[in-house]
ZAZALUM-228258 format. One record per residue (C-alpha): residue in three letters; x, z, y. Coordinates in Angstrom, 3 decimals, padded with zeros to 6 digits, always signed. Layout:
<atoms>
ALA; X; Z; Y
...
</atoms>
This chain:
<atoms>
MET; +146.978; +053.347; +160.124
LYS; +144.882; +055.863; +158.176
GLN; +142.794; +053.421; +156.152
PRO; +145.509; +052.335; +153.632
LEU; +146.356; +056.019; +153.088
VAL; +142.733; +056.776; +152.230
ILE; +142.634; +053.876; +149.760
LEU; +145.906; +055.011; +148.148
LEU; +144.707; +058.592; +147.739
ILE; +141.474; +057.442; +146.139
ILE; +143.314; +055.168; +143.696
ILE; +145.714; +057.986; +142.762
ASN; +142.927; +060.500; +142.262
PHE; +140.391; +058.139; +140.650
PHE; +140.859; +059.462; +137.142
GLY; +140.879; +063.003; +138.459
PHE; +137.548; +062.352; +140.160
SER; +136.127; +060.859; +136.983
GLN; +136.789; +064.147; +135.180
THR; +135.749; +066.595; +137.918
LYS; +132.824; +067.052; +140.249
TRP; +132.738; +064.975; +143.409
SER; +132.289; +066.747; +146.729
LEU; +130.326; +065.240; +149.597
ASP; +133.593; +064.476; +151.409
ASP; +134.923; +062.750; +148.269
CYS; +131.877; +060.507; +148.169
ILE; +132.048; +059.662; +151.870
GLU; +135.797; +058.918; +151.815
HIS; +135.421; +056.776; +148.709
ALA; +132.674; +054.765; +150.387
LYS; +134.731; +054.344; +153.558
ALA; +137.535; +052.829; +151.503
ASN; +135.363; +050.567; +149.340
ASN; +132.145; +049.727; +151.176
VAL; +131.682; +045.991; +151.803
ASP; +130.502; +046.429; +155.406
VAL; +133.525; +048.609; +156.152
LEU; +135.949; +046.089; +154.643
LYS; +134.315; +043.251; +156.574
GLN; +134.585; +045.156; +159.861
LEU; +138.224; +046.031; +159.161
SER; +138.950; +042.323; +158.665
GLN; +137.042; +041.541; +161.860
ASN; +139.142; +044.095; +163.731
GLU; +142.305; +042.398; +162.467
SER; +140.919; +039.155; +163.885
PHE; +140.387; +040.885; +167.250
ASP; +144.031; +041.992; +167.201
GLU; +145.056; +038.373; +166.671
ASP; +142.937; +037.405; +169.702
ILE; +145.011; +039.841; +171.775
THR; +148.206; +038.145; +170.566
THR; +146.758; +034.741; +171.480
ALA; +145.694; +035.954; +174.937
LYS; +149.196; +037.324; +175.589
GLY; +150.686; +034.004; +174.477
ASN; +148.779; +032.163; +177.216
TYR; +151.223; +033.657; +179.730
TYR; +154.160; +031.870; +178.083
PRO; +155.084; +028.178; +178.264
ASP; +154.501; +026.102; +175.181
ALA; +157.138; +023.870; +173.590
SER; +156.921; +020.906; +171.252
PHE; +159.297; +018.376; +169.743
ASN; +158.215; +014.809; +169.017
ALA; +160.033; +012.168; +166.991
SER; +158.943; +008.666; +166.022
GLN; +160.320; +005.791; +163.934
GLY; +159.043; +002.240; +164.440
PHE; +159.755; -001.269; +163.214
SER; +159.116; -004.701; +164.728
LEU; +159.092; -007.233; +161.861
GLY; +158.933; -011.008; +162.050
ASN; +160.789; -013.246; +164.551
SER; +158.778; -014.473; +167.529
PHE; +159.212; -016.248; +170.853
ASN; +157.827; -014.835; +174.088
VAL; +156.658; -017.862; +176.084
SER; +156.386; -015.781; +179.258
THR; +160.007; -014.668; +179.305
GLY; +161.561; -017.423; +177.251
VAL; +163.290; -014.760; +175.127
GLY; +163.216; -014.684; +171.401
GLN; +162.133; -011.425; +169.733
LEU; +164.194; -010.382; +166.729
GLU; +163.285; -007.969; +163.961
SER; +164.231; -004.469; +165.041
SER; +163.786; -000.747; +164.559
PHE; +163.546; +001.953; +167.183
ASN; +163.406; +005.741; +167.505
ASN; +161.990; +007.959; +170.220
PHE; +162.693; +011.694; +170.620
SER; +161.274; +014.121; +173.156
LEU; +161.149; +017.850; +173.804
SER; +158.340; +018.924; +176.121
SER; +156.976; +022.127; +177.607
SER; +154.109; +023.064; +179.894
LEU; +153.189; +026.207; +181.781
SER; +149.969; +027.192; +183.513
ILE; +151.019; +028.569; +186.892
PHE; +147.549; +029.356; +188.175
ASN; +144.141; +028.994; +186.493
GLY; +141.927; +031.321; +188.507
PHE; +143.290; +034.431; +186.689
ALA; +141.588; +033.282; +183.476
ASN; +144.585; +034.400; +181.394
LYS; +144.348; +037.911; +182.831
TYR; +140.611; +038.216; +182.125
ASN; +140.910; +036.693; +178.650
LEU; +143.533; +039.301; +177.730
GLN; +141.352; +042.111; +179.076
LYS; +138.364; +040.730; +177.167
ALA; +140.383; +040.548; +173.935
ARG; +141.399; +044.190; +174.296
LEU; +137.784; +045.205; +174.964
ASN; +136.660; +043.311; +171.852
SER; +139.239; +045.249; +169.849
GLU; +137.919; +048.572; +171.221
LYS; +134.354; +047.484; +170.496
GLY; +135.380; +046.634; +166.934
LEU; +136.638; +050.192; +166.456
ALA; +133.380; +051.595; +167.845
ASP; +131.381; +049.344; +165.513
LEU; +133.503; +050.584; +162.610
ASP; +132.731; +054.198; +163.584
GLN; +129.025; +053.328; +163.615
ILE; +129.292; +051.879; +160.104
TYR; +131.067; +055.060; +159.002
LEU; +128.259; +057.159; +160.481
ASP; +125.494; +055.098; +158.868
LEU; +127.317; +055.208; +155.562
SER; +127.834; +058.971; +155.839
LEU; +124.130; +059.531; +156.511
ASN; +123.027; +057.330; +153.604
ILE; +125.426; +059.008; +151.183
THR; +124.438; +062.477; +152.383
ASN; +120.794; +061.604; +151.805
LYS; +121.487; +060.476; +148.229
TYR; +123.827; +063.431; +147.640
LEU; +121.224; +065.948; +148.783
THR; +118.590; +064.182; +146.677
VAL; +120.739; +064.775; +143.585
LEU; +121.134; +068.472; +144.452
PHE; +117.412; +068.742; +145.241
ASN; +116.443; +067.243; +141.870
ASN; +119.016; +069.438; +140.154
GLU; +117.433; +072.598; +141.568
LEU; +113.955; +071.380; +140.633
LEU; +115.264; +070.844; +137.110
HIS; +116.507; +074.455; +136.989
ILE; +113.084; +075.663; +138.159
ALA; +111.373; +073.531; +135.511
GLU; +113.793; +074.832; +132.880
GLU; +113.065; +078.428; +133.905
GLN; +109.313; +077.811; +133.615
VAL; +109.743; +076.334; +130.140
GLU; +111.708; +079.412; +129.045
ILE; +109.046; +081.731; +130.459
SER; +106.308; +079.797; +128.659
LYS; +108.285; +079.737; +125.390
GLN; +108.783; +083.475; +125.619
GLU; +105.048; +084.062; +126.168
VAL; +104.086; +081.698; +123.335
ARG; +106.381; +083.590; +120.951
ARG; +104.935; +086.914; +122.091
LEU; +101.319; +085.734; +121.758
LYS; +101.983; +084.325; +118.281
GLU; +103.202; +087.711; +117.173
LEU; +100.150; +089.368; +118.721
PHE; +097.826; +086.753; +117.219
ASP; +099.345; +087.266; +113.761
ALA; +098.733; +090.970; +114.246
ALA; +095.144; +090.245; +115.350
LEU; +095.928; +091.646; +118.804
ALA; +095.462; +088.371; +120.745
SER; +092.805; +085.680; +120.647
LYS; +093.336; +082.126; +119.433
SER; +092.135; +080.730; +122.750
GLU; +094.704; +082.758; +124.664
LEU; +097.492; +081.438; +122.419
LEU; +096.263; +077.840; +122.746
GLN; +096.072; +078.183; +126.488
MET; +099.690; +079.357; +126.652
GLU; +100.810; +076.558; +124.287
SER; +099.068; +074.109; +126.592
THR; +100.953; +075.610; +129.531
LEU; +104.227; +075.207; +127.594
ALA; +103.442; +071.540; +126.952
THR; +102.720; +071.012; +130.662
ASP; +105.936; +072.804; +131.640
THR; +107.910; +070.728; +129.113
LYS; +106.479; +067.540; +130.585
ALA; +107.450; +068.714; +134.083
TYR; +110.967; +069.455; +132.791
ILE; +111.345; +065.961; +131.301
THR; +110.141; +064.420; +134.571
ALA; +112.575; +066.545; +136.590
GLU; +115.423; +065.600; +134.229
ASN; +114.635; +061.917; +134.621
ASN; +114.455; +062.262; +138.423
LEU; +117.909; +063.868; +138.405
LYS; +119.386; +061.063; +136.284
THR; +117.806; +058.435; +138.533
SER; +119.133; +060.046; +141.721
LYS; +122.656; +060.195; +140.219
ILE; +122.462; +056.523; +139.321
GLU; +121.383; +055.681; +142.875
LEU; +124.292; +057.678; +144.322
LYS; +126.758; +056.036; +141.913
GLU; +125.350; +052.638; +142.849
LEU; +125.866; +053.372; +146.537
LEU; +129.450; +054.421; +145.786
ASP; +129.958; +051.499; +143.378
ILE; +131.297; +053.774; +140.624
ASN; +128.884; +052.882; +137.817
ALA; +131.725; +052.904; +135.276
ILE; +131.956; +056.721; +135.452
ASP; +129.694; +058.171; +132.750
ASN; +130.160; +061.915; +133.308
PHE; +129.589; +061.693; +137.049
ASP; +128.576; +064.950; +138.714
ILE; +128.725; +066.469; +142.192
GLU; +129.526; +069.823; +143.735
ASP; +126.961; +072.144; +145.243
ILE; +126.745; +072.633; +149.017
ASN; +126.878; +075.877; +150.932
LEU; +124.236; +076.070; +153.596
SER; +126.738; +077.655; +155.983
ASP; +128.902; +074.513; +155.745
PHE; +126.094; +072.483; +157.259
GLU; +125.006; +074.931; +159.946
SER; +127.684; +073.811; +162.401
ILE; +125.366; +073.019; +165.305
ALA; +125.518; +075.493; +168.150
PHE; +121.810; +076.219; +168.471
SER; +122.484; +078.015; +171.721
GLU; +122.809; +074.547; +173.218
ASP; +119.599; +072.955; +174.368
SER; +118.674; +069.367; +173.597
GLU; +119.856; +068.186; +177.026
ASP; +123.386; +069.467; +176.379
LEU; +123.354; +067.847; +172.946
TYR; +122.228; +064.582; +174.552
LYS; +125.209; +064.689; +176.917
ARG; +127.485; +065.191; +173.930
ALA; +125.798; +062.284; +172.175
LEU; +126.398; +059.974; +175.147
ASP; +130.123; +060.742; +174.991
ALA; +130.478; +060.585; +171.212
ASN; +127.869; +058.166; +169.861
PRO; +129.664; +054.956; +168.782
LEU; +126.565; +052.795; +169.272
ILE; +126.414; +053.761; +172.955
LYS; +130.170; +053.265; +173.294
SER; +129.883; +049.822; +171.695
SER; +127.115; +048.840; +174.132
GLU; +129.114; +050.092; +177.107
LEU; +132.098; +048.028; +175.971
ASN; +129.793; +045.050; +175.520
ASN; +128.829; +045.401; +179.212
GLU; +132.501; +045.356; +180.187
ILE; +133.046; +042.279; +178.011
ASN; +130.167; +040.498; +179.758
GLU; +131.697; +041.412; +183.127
LYS; +134.925; +039.750; +182.002
ASN; +132.936; +036.697; +180.907
ILE; +131.613; +036.401; +184.465
LYS; +135.148; +036.463; +185.861
ILE; +136.327; +033.946; +183.248
ALA; +133.449; +031.621; +184.165
LYS; +134.200; +032.112; +187.863
ALA; +137.822; +031.091; +187.275
ASN; +136.625; +027.545; +186.577
PHE; +135.674; +027.210; +190.269
TYR; +139.315; +027.600; +191.337
PRO; +142.000; +024.889; +191.402
LYS; +144.511; +024.857; +188.585
VAL; +148.270; +024.415; +188.942
ASN; +150.322; +023.328; +185.923
PHE; +154.005; +022.631; +185.470
ASN; +155.274; +020.159; +182.847
TYR; +158.778; +019.333; +181.742
SER; +160.044; +016.929; +179.097
TYR; +163.430; +015.774; +177.905
GLY; +163.687; +012.574; +175.864
SER; +165.873; +009.800; +174.555
ASN; +165.576; +006.705; +172.360
TYR; +167.516; +004.420; +170.020
TYR; +167.068; +000.648; +169.516
HIS; +168.572; -001.399; +166.644
ILE; +168.308; -005.122; +165.784
LEU; +167.975; -005.423; +162.035
GLY; +170.958; -007.067; +160.344
ARG; +173.302; -006.634; +163.324
GLU; +175.861; -004.075; +164.329
ASP; +175.135; -001.623; +167.140
VAL; +177.608; -003.040; +169.703
VAL; +177.329; -004.044; +173.353
PHE; +179.543; -006.344; +175.467
ASN; +181.323; -004.600; +178.345
GLN; +181.646; -006.930; +181.329
ASP; +184.477; -004.920; +182.821
THR; +186.685; -004.815; +179.749
GLN; +185.364; -008.059; +178.279
GLN; +185.148; -006.311; +174.913
PHE; +182.472; -005.251; +172.521
GLU; +181.950; -001.487; +172.403
ASP; +180.162; +000.782; +169.996
ASN; +176.495; +001.265; +170.858
GLY; +175.466; +003.301; +167.834
PHE; +172.764; +005.914; +167.335
PHE; +174.378; +008.873; +169.111
VAL; +175.806; +006.690; +171.903
GLN; +172.341; +005.366; +172.739
LEU; +170.795; +008.829; +172.558
ASN; +173.400; +010.075; +175.045
ASN; +173.029; +007.081; +177.380
ASN; +169.217; +006.996; +177.272
ARG; +168.598; +010.648; +178.162
THR; +165.745; +011.260; +180.601
HIS; +164.317; +014.367; +182.251
PHE; +160.746; +014.487; +183.456
LEU; +159.385; +017.181; +185.812
ASN; +155.774; +017.314; +186.886
LEU; +153.788; +019.743; +189.022
SER; +150.082; +019.015; +188.931
LEU; +147.135; +020.320; +190.911
ILE; +143.611; +019.983; +189.550
VAL; +140.790; +020.687; +191.988
PRO; +137.297; +020.865; +190.472
ILE; +134.799; +018.970; +192.600
PHE; +131.801; +018.156; +190.436
ASN; +131.295; +018.536; +186.676
ARG; +127.527; +017.997; +186.420
PHE; +126.695; +021.687; +187.219
SER; +128.330; +022.844; +183.961
THR; +130.582; +025.470; +185.581
LYS; +127.795; +026.841; +187.747
SER; +125.411; +027.071; +184.794
GLU; +127.983; +028.901; +182.654
PHE; +128.626; +031.307; +185.521
ASN; +124.893; +031.990; +185.965
LYS; +124.376; +032.420; +182.213
SER; +127.198; +034.968; +182.019
LYS; +125.523; +036.993; +184.807
ILE; +122.208; +036.859; +182.951
GLU; +123.928; +038.072; +179.758
LEU; +125.325; +041.024; +181.688
GLU; +121.874; +041.970; +182.984
ILE; +120.445; +041.754; +179.466
SER; +123.202; +043.978; +178.063
LYS; +122.646; +046.518; +180.884
ILE; +118.943; +046.676; +180.095
GLU; +119.732; +047.075; +176.397
LEU; +122.197; +049.902; +177.149
GLU; +119.650; +051.811; +179.219
ASN; +117.083; +051.336; +176.471
GLN; +119.537; +052.665; +173.871
LYS; +120.290; +055.690; +176.055
ASN; +116.587; +056.463; +176.399
GLN; +116.056; +056.041; +172.665
LEU; +119.040; +058.272; +171.930
LYS; +117.698; +060.962; +174.256
ASN; +114.329; +060.899; +172.502
LYS; +115.919; +060.899; +169.048
VAL; +118.196; +063.834; +169.905
GLN; +115.206; +065.772; +171.254
ILE; +113.161; +065.030; +168.129
ALA; +116.086; +065.765; +165.794
TYR; +116.790; +069.057; +167.569
ASN; +113.133; +070.119; +167.348
ASP; +113.071; +069.073; +163.676
VAL; +116.116; +071.228; +162.928
VAL; +114.603; +074.264; +164.649
THR; +111.304; +073.738; +162.811
ALA; +113.024; +073.099; +159.476
LYS; +115.124; +076.254; +159.878
THR; +112.001; +078.338; +160.533
SER; +110.255; +076.740; +157.552
PHE; +113.241; +077.441; +155.328
GLU; +113.434; +081.074; +156.394
SER; +109.681; +081.470; +155.806
ALA; +109.891; +079.760; +152.413
ASN; +112.826; +081.972; +151.454
ALA; +110.905; +085.125; +152.385
ALA; +107.848; +083.889; +150.485
SER; +109.993; +083.081; +147.455
ILE; +111.513; +086.567; +147.367
SER; +108.098; +088.210; +147.630
GLN; +106.460; +085.878; +145.118
LYS; +109.275; +086.321; +142.592
GLU; +108.948; +090.110; +142.814
ALA; +105.166; +089.824; +142.451
PHE; +105.548; +087.542; +139.429
ASN; +107.956; +089.962; +137.736
ILE; +105.442; +092.767; +138.241
ASN; +102.563; +090.611; +136.959
GLN; +104.587; +089.483; +133.941
THR; +105.187; +093.122; +133.017
LYS; +101.472; +093.847; +133.439
TYR; +100.568; +090.840; +131.306
ASP; +103.011; +091.819; +128.579
ASN; +101.411; +095.284; +128.529
ALA; +097.889; +093.802; +128.374
LEU; +097.116; +095.019; +131.892
MET; +096.383; +091.532; +133.235
SER; +094.357; +088.616; +131.953
SER; +096.039; +085.358; +130.936
PHE; +094.131; +083.573; +133.717
ASP; +095.574; +085.885; +136.384
PHE; +099.042; +085.652; +134.831
LEU; +099.016; +081.853; +134.806
GLU; +097.785; +081.843; +138.380
SER; +100.684; +084.136; +139.342
LYS; +103.076; +081.888; +137.441
SER; +101.693; +078.828; +139.227
ASN; +102.145; +080.528; +142.612
TYR; +105.725; +081.435; +141.665
ILE; +106.513; +077.826; +140.701
LYS; +105.007; +076.575; +143.958
THR; +106.978; +078.968; +146.167
GLU; +110.217; +078.137; +144.332
SER; +109.565; +074.403; +144.743
ASP; +108.607; +074.903; +148.393
LEU; +111.861; +076.794; +148.958
VAL; +113.945; +074.000; +147.439
GLN; +112.029; +071.420; +149.480
ALA; +112.477; +073.433; +152.691
LYS; +116.172; +073.993; +152.016
TYR; +117.070; +070.351; +151.560
ASP; +114.772; +069.225; +154.335
TYR; +116.654; +071.637; +156.607
LEU; +120.037; +070.352; +155.401
PHE; +119.093; +066.729; +155.971
LYS; +117.624; +067.442; +159.419
ILE; +120.939; +069.066; +160.372
LYS; +122.766; +065.965; +159.165
ILE; +120.514; +063.722; +161.240
LEU; +121.233; +065.742; +164.381
ASN; +124.958; +065.587; +163.598
TYR; +124.565; +061.842; +163.147
TYR; +123.297; +061.329; +166.691
ILE; +125.947; +063.482; +168.354
ASN; +128.688; +062.334; +165.908
ASN; +129.603; +065.958; +165.216
</atoms>
């Protein structure tokens, strides 16, 4: 079983993780080993395995041993028999077993149902893994997104600081106006505020990711960057219909619903089994011991005219009995209970079929939308990247012009604002594209 191995590896490498950057796979594997919903489903799956053992056991006969010790205290006289009753003790022992020979194939269908429940449990676990992976990826990308915005904000602060220093020197040399210097100092203050906000957003997103991973004790928590090529694993040559077919085969939610239909079909057969007669076989072996208090265990033998030992083991040997019973139970009328359960199980199957078809239709629509979103997000990212390259080159040219007094401060600040916007738009487009890819992967379980 792979799960204990994952837990062991995470425990061994915990301190290593606390000192190094976590990758996306590290975060996902850690969550799989520690998430409450995962642990609950793993326990539920163990319970399903026990149901299989129980269902197999129904094919075997049962066995039980019974022993009893009793006392009859106080002398009495039975007026009906004219025999006096003395104080006594007695023991009874029995070993019994029963076997269901025929019960309408209920044992067969219960075993099949137990195995289907176990398969469904595995599919439900895969769905939890997928949901967890998507949530963690979202938080992970948010951290990287805020980190890049922080770098952009830091770059803008450095640019503004550099211009403030330059304008101060020019102002001291009476080569720049006071208003121009104040305007640039105001821009620096605005950029500094944006930097502080971006820094706080990064800290908050890290806390949220740590909270999702339940690793709040790690103070120097940080994550690795992501290569865009690592995410672009979807074969875009496939159309949405082909991706939908893949999703039907791989999506654990659909698989779970299909298994639920099979389980409901077994429930119908189990309910139908109650219409059939039942044949049971019973066997028991028993013996008993009787002792009058205060007397020896002896009995008078008429043939030998002597008293013989009639102790505990003698009586157990003499009182042995075997009981065999073959019973037939034919259901005739049980106040419509069996018929109602049978009809309800058929209704449950129809409901689950309707739900499955609805899930398939929803999945088809979601795959189509996710595919279109990925294509659109890729185009937006490529456009934003091209705009960023052009705007950065334009800003570098304008900064040189401004430094050589060939451009007004108003035009320079406008160019700087456009540069900030295109850089921010590029970061936004990049991580929107990454997350849209992850969503499409989520539906096809790629």
